[in-house]
C-alpha positions in Angstrom: 9.8 24.4 -22.0 7.4 25.9 -19.6 6.7 28.9 -21.8 5.1 26.7 -24.4 2.5 25.4 -21.9 -0.6 27.2 -20.6 0.3 28.7 -17.2 -3.2 28.0 -15.8 -2.9 24.4 -16.9 0.5 24.1 -15.1 -1.0 25.3 -11.8 -4.2 23.4 -12.3 -6.6 26.3 -12.1 -9.2 27.9 -14.3 -8.6 31.1 -16.2 -11.1 32.9 -14.0 -9.4 31.7 -10.7 -9.0 34.2 -7.9 -5.5 35.4 -6.8 -6.0 33.4 -3.6 -6.8 30.2 -5.5 -3.7 30.7 -7.7 -1.6 31.2 -4.6 -3.0 28.1 -2.9 -2.5 26.0 -6.0 1.1 27.2 -6.3 2.0 26.4 -2.6 0.5 22.9 -2.9 2.5 22.1 -6.0 5.7 23.8 -4.7 5.6 21.6 -1.6 4.9 18.5 -3.7 7.9 19.1 -6.0 10.3 20.6 -3.4 13.8 18.9 -3.6 13.4 17.6 0.0 10.3 15.6 -1.3 11.7 14.5 -4.7 15.3 13.8 -3.5 16.7 16.1 -6.2 15.0 14.3 -9.1 15.7 16.1 -12.3 12.1 15.8 -13.6 11.0 17.3 -10.2 13.3 20.2 -10.6 12.0 20.8 -14.2 8.5 20.7 -12.9 9.2 23.1 -10.1 10.7 25.6 -12.6 7.5 25.5 -14.7 5.4 26.0 -11.5 7.4 29.0 -10.4 7.5 30.6 -13.9 3.7 30.2 -14.2 3.1 31.6 -10.7 5.4 34.5 -11.2 3.2 35.6 -14.1 -0.2 34.9 -12.7 0.3 36.2 -9.2 1.0 39.7 -10.7 -2.3 41.3 -11.9 -0.4 43.3 -14.6 1.6 40.4 -15.9 -1.5 38.2 -15.7 -3.4 40.7 -17.8 -0.7 40.8 -20.4 -0.5 37.0 -20.4 -4.2 36.7 -20.9 -4.0 39.1 -23.8 -0.9 37.9 -25.6 -0.1 34.5 -24.1 3.4 33.2 -24.1 4.3 35.5 -27.0 4.1 38.4 -24.6 7.2 37.0 -22.8 9.2 36.9 -26.0 8.1 40.5 -26.8 9.4 41.6 -23.4 6.1 42.5 -21.8 6.1 43.0 -18.1 9.7 44.1 -17.8 12.2 42.1 -15.8 15.8 41.5 -16.2 15.7 38.7 -18.8 12.8 39.9 -20.9 10.4 37.3 -19.5 8.0 36.8 -16.7 10.5 35.9 -14.1 14.2 36.1 -13.3 14.2 37.9 -9.9 15.1 34.6 -8.1 17.8 33.3 -10.3 21.1 32.7 -8.5 19.4 32.3 -5.1 21.5 29.7 -3.3 24.4 30.1 -5.7 24.7 29.6 -9.5 22.1 30.1 -12.2 18.7 28.9 -11.2 17.5 28.5 -14.7 15.9 31.9 -15.0 12.8 31.5 -12.7 11.5 33.3 -9.8 10.3 31.9 -6.5 9.1 34.9 -4.5 10.5 35.2 -1.0 7.2 35.4 0.9 5.8 32.4 -0.9 9.1 30.5 -0.8 9.1 30.7 3.0 5.6 29.4 3.0 6.8 26.4 1.1 9.6 25.7 3.5 8.0 26.5 6.8 4.2 26.2 6.2 3.2 29.9 6.7 4.8 33.3 6.9 8.0 34.5 5.4 10.5 37.2 5.6 13.4 37.2 8.0 16.4 34.9 7.7 15.1 31.8 9.6 13.1 30.7 12.5 14.1 29.6 15.9 13.3 26.0 16.6 9.7 25.5 17.8 8.9 24.2 21.3 9.0 20.4 21.5 7.6 18.1 24.3 10.2 16.2 26.4 11.0 12.6 26.0 8.8 9.9 27.7 10.2 7.7 30.5 9.4 4.1 31.4 9.5 2.4 34.8 8.9 -1.3 35.5 7.1 -2.3 38.6 6.5 -5.9 39.8 3.5 -6.8 41.9 1.9 -10.0 43.3 -1.2 -11.7 41.9 -3.2 -10.6 45.0 -2.2 -7.0 44.5 -3.2 -7.2 40.8 -6.6 -8.6 41.8 -7.3 -6.1 44.5 -5.4 -3.0 43.2 -2.7 -1.4 45.1 -0.6 1.8 45.5 3.1 1.7 44.7 6.0 4.1 45.4 8.0 4.7 42.2 11.5 6.1 42.3 13.1 7.1 39.0 15.6 9.6 37.6 14.7 12.4 35.3 16.3 15.7 34.2 15.4 19.0 36.0 16.4 22.5 35.5 19.8 23.1 37.2 19.2 24.9 40.5 22.6 26.5 40.2 21.9 28.4 36.9 18.1 28.2 36.8 18.3 26.3 33.6 20.3 28.9 31.6 23.5 26.8 31.5 25.5 29.9 32.3 27.7 30.3 35.4 26.6 32.8 38.0 27.2 36.4 36.9 27.0 35.5 33.2 24.2 35.1 30.7 23.8 33.1 27.4 24.8 35.2 24.4 23.4 35.4 20.9 24.7 32.6 18.7 27.3 34.1 16.3 26.5 31.5 13.6 22.7 32.0 13.3 22.5 35.5 14.9 19.9 34.2 17.4 17.5 32.8 14.8 18.3 29.1 15.6 18.7 28.3 11.9 21.4 28.6 9.3 21.0 28.3 5.5 22.7 25.9 3.1 22.6 25.7 -0.6 20.9 22.7 -2.3 20.8 23.0 -6.1 18.8 26.2 -6.9 17.4 26.4 -3.4 18.7 27.7 -0.2 17.5 25.4 2.6 17.2 26.3 6.3 18.5 23.9 8.9 18.9 23.9 12.7 22.0 25.7 13.7 24.6 23.1 14.7 26.3 25.4 17.2 23.4 26.4 19.3 21.1 23.4 18.3 18.3 25.8 17.5 18.3 27.7 20.8 19.6 30.9 19.3 22.1 31.4 22.2 25.4 29.9 23.3 27.1 29.8 26.7 30.6 31.2 26.9 31.0 30.6 30.6 29.2 27.3 31.4 27.7 26.5 34.8 30.0 24.2 36.8 27.2 22.0 38.1 25.4 21.2 34.8 28.4 21.8 32.4 26.3 24.3 30.4 23.5 21.9 29.7 21.0 23.7 32.0 19.7 20.5 33.5 20.8 17.8 36.0 19.7 14.3 36.8 17.4 14.2 39.9 15.8 11.2 41.7 12.1 11.6 42.0 9.5 9.6 44.0 5.8 9.5 43.3 2.9 7.3 44.3 1.0 5.4 41.6 -2.4 3.8 42.0 -2.6 0.5 40.1 -6.2 -0.5 39.4 -7.7 -3.9 40.3 -7.5 -6.4 37.4 -4.2 -5.0 35.9 -2.1 -7.7 34.2 1.4 -8.2 33.0 2.4 -6.1 30.0 -0.1 -3.4 30.6 1.1 0.2 31.0 -0.2 3.2 32.9 0.6 6.7 31.8 1.4 9.4 34.3 1.2 12.7 32.5 3.9 15.3 32.8 6.4 13.2 34.8 8.9 12.6 31.9 11.9 14.7 30.7 11.6 18.5 30.3 10.6 19.9 26.9 12.8 22.0 24.6 12.3 25.7 24.0 9.6 25.8 26.6 7.7 22.7 25.5 5.8 20.5 28.0 7.3 17.6 29.9 7.0 14.1 28.5 5.1 11.4 30.3 6.1 8.5 32.6 4.8 5.1 31.6 4.5 2.4 34.3 5.1 -1.1 32.9 3.5 -3.7 35.1 4.8 -7.3 35.7 2.7 -9.7 37.8 4.8 -12.3 39.6 3.8 -16.0 39.1 1.7 -17.5 42.0 2.5 -20.8 43.7 -1.1 -22.0 43.5 -3.0 -20.0 40.9 -2.5 -19.4 37.2 -4.3 -16.5 35.6 -6.2 -17.1 32.4 -7.7 -13.7 31.4 -9.9 -12.8 34.3 -10.3 -16.4 35.6 -8.0 -18.1 38.0 -7.1 -21.8 37.6 -5.8 -24.1 40.4 -5.4 -27.8 40.9 -6.5 -29.4 44.1 -5.6 -33.0 45.0 -8.0 -35.4 46.8 -7.7 -39.0 47.9 -9.1 -42.0 46.1 -11.7 -42.5 48.9 -12.8 -38.9 48.7 -13.2 -39.3 44.9 -15.2 -42.5 45.4 -17.4 -41.6 48.3 -17.6 -37.8 47.8 -16.7 -35.2 50.4 -16.8 -31.5 51.2 -13.4 -29.9 51.1 -11.9 -26.4 51.6 -10.1 -24.9 48.7 -7.8 -21.8 48.6 -8.9 -18.5 47.0 -7.2 -15.1 46.8 -9.4 -13.9 49.7 -9.2 -16.9 52.0 -10.8 -20.4 51.7 -14.1 -21.6 50.2 -16.2 -24.7 50.6 -16.4 -27.1 47.6 -18.6 -30.2 47.5 -17.0 -33.2 45.8 -19.7 -35.6 44.5 -19.3 -39.3 44.8 -17.5 -40.8 41.8 -15.6 -37.7 40.9 -13.1 -38.4 38.2 -9.5 -37.0 37.9 -9.5 -33.8 35.9 -13.1 -32.8 36.8 -13.4 -29.0 37.0 -15.6 -27.0 39.3 -16.3 -23.3 38.9 -16.5 -20.9 41.8 -18.4 -17.9 40.5 -17.0 -14.4 41.1 -13.8 -15.5 42.8 -11.5 -14.7 39.9 -9.9 -11.4 38.8 -12.0 -8.2 38.3 -12.0 -6.7 34.9 -9.6 -3.7 34.8 -12.4 -1.5 33.4 -14.8 -2.7 36.2 -17.3 -4.5 33.9 -17.3 -7.9 35.6 -15.3 -10.3 37.7 -13.9 -13.6 36.6 -14.3 -17.1 38.2 -12.0 -19.5 39.9 -11.7 -22.9 38.2 -10.8 -25.8 40.5 -9.4 -28.9 38.7 -9.5 -32.1 40.8 -6.4 -34.3 40.9 -7.1 -37.8 42.4 -4.0 -39.1 44.2 -3.3 -42.8 44.1 -1.5 -44.1 47.3 2.0 -45.4 46.5 2.5 -47.4 49.8 -0.1 -49.7 51.3 -0.2 -51.6 54.6 -1.1 -55.3 54.7 -4.5 -54.4 56.0 -5.1 -51.8 53.3 -4.1 -54.1 50.6 -6.5 -56.9 51.8 -9.3 -54.4 52.0 -8.7 -53.2 48.4 -8.5 -56.8 47.2 -11.9 -57.4 48.8 -13.2 -54.3 47.1 -11.9 -55.4 43.8 -13.5 -58.9 44.1 -16.8 -57.3 45.0 -16.7 -54.8 42.0 -18.5 -55.3 38.7 -18.5 -53.8 35.3 -20.9 -51.2 36.6 -18.3 -50.0 39.0 -15.9 -49.1 36.2 -18.0 -48.0 33.1 -15.0 -46.4 31.3 -13.0 -49.7 31.5 -16.0 -51.7 30.5 -16.7 -49.5 27.4 -13.0 -49.6 26.4 -12.9 -53.4 26.6 -16.0 -53.6 24.5 -14.3 -51.5 21.8 -11.3 -53.8 21.8 -13.5 -56.9 21.4 -15.4 -55.2 18.5 -12.2 -54.2 16.8 -10.1 -57.3 17.2 -12.6 -60.0 18.1 -12.4 -62.4 20.9 
């Protein structure tokens, strides 16, 4: 039993600890072994009884002096007064039934439940920020590259203009909640503790509405459509979100509004594919352009640009146009545009075209087709012949 153990050891303090150190040690242990933390564990309940018994003695200078002089035997001898001849019974029965003969002082007990302070019968629910909202906006690739401004229309809750947010009809006012007497909390028993919880009738507001407002049905708020302008920065990409502070749902008990998050979706482009901050596009050229070389015009997000095609350009060759990609959303640098060449083979030939190509083929040598020549060499080396 707790009386057989050293009270200083139970609280984890030295025998010369100050009263403030003893109190802090008690609060830390009481929170640790509170039933809400232990789930009603029997060992936790037993430990909590020991902690309260030790603290009841050591927090009182007179009882502590007697304990230092006589130890646990002082309890058996009835030193310190108290209803059960021990160092603590003043809290037994709190919450119904026998609490096992230990005391959890009211001021400190409320410190355990609510963090600080005590006294009173409960506390009204604290202010809480409102819920966040999300709005999806779709933009084009060019808008993403250059940045743009978008109008955003969304619904959110506002204080009812009819009752100014009170929820009560004109000529009436909210009244004190009869269940919690305006404190916003009621108490329920849990084992040897009495636990505070949000009042189910008023939901922590401390007041109820007997004559509700006809427009908001007593809720104090109504849905309103709101329109704002949002600046989307250059370089923004699909899946990124922008936060607009204070444009969400209203808070509770005077808390601040939540935020509005703008979720961006960039539409696919018919020509370009985005790869990070780079743009990729495929540009077809003719066989003769690939063979002889040429200077062509290629599309960019800001117009057209010149691109020189060297003679003998192969299909799949890529050219890089510096700085014609997407800017970094943080403004550090700008990506490039990658142009991949696709060589188109004609599918229909006139008689004259066919004759010319046949003449070209007859005049060609291994040097005209180095890839074919190297491949045939590999075959001969592998299979002979």
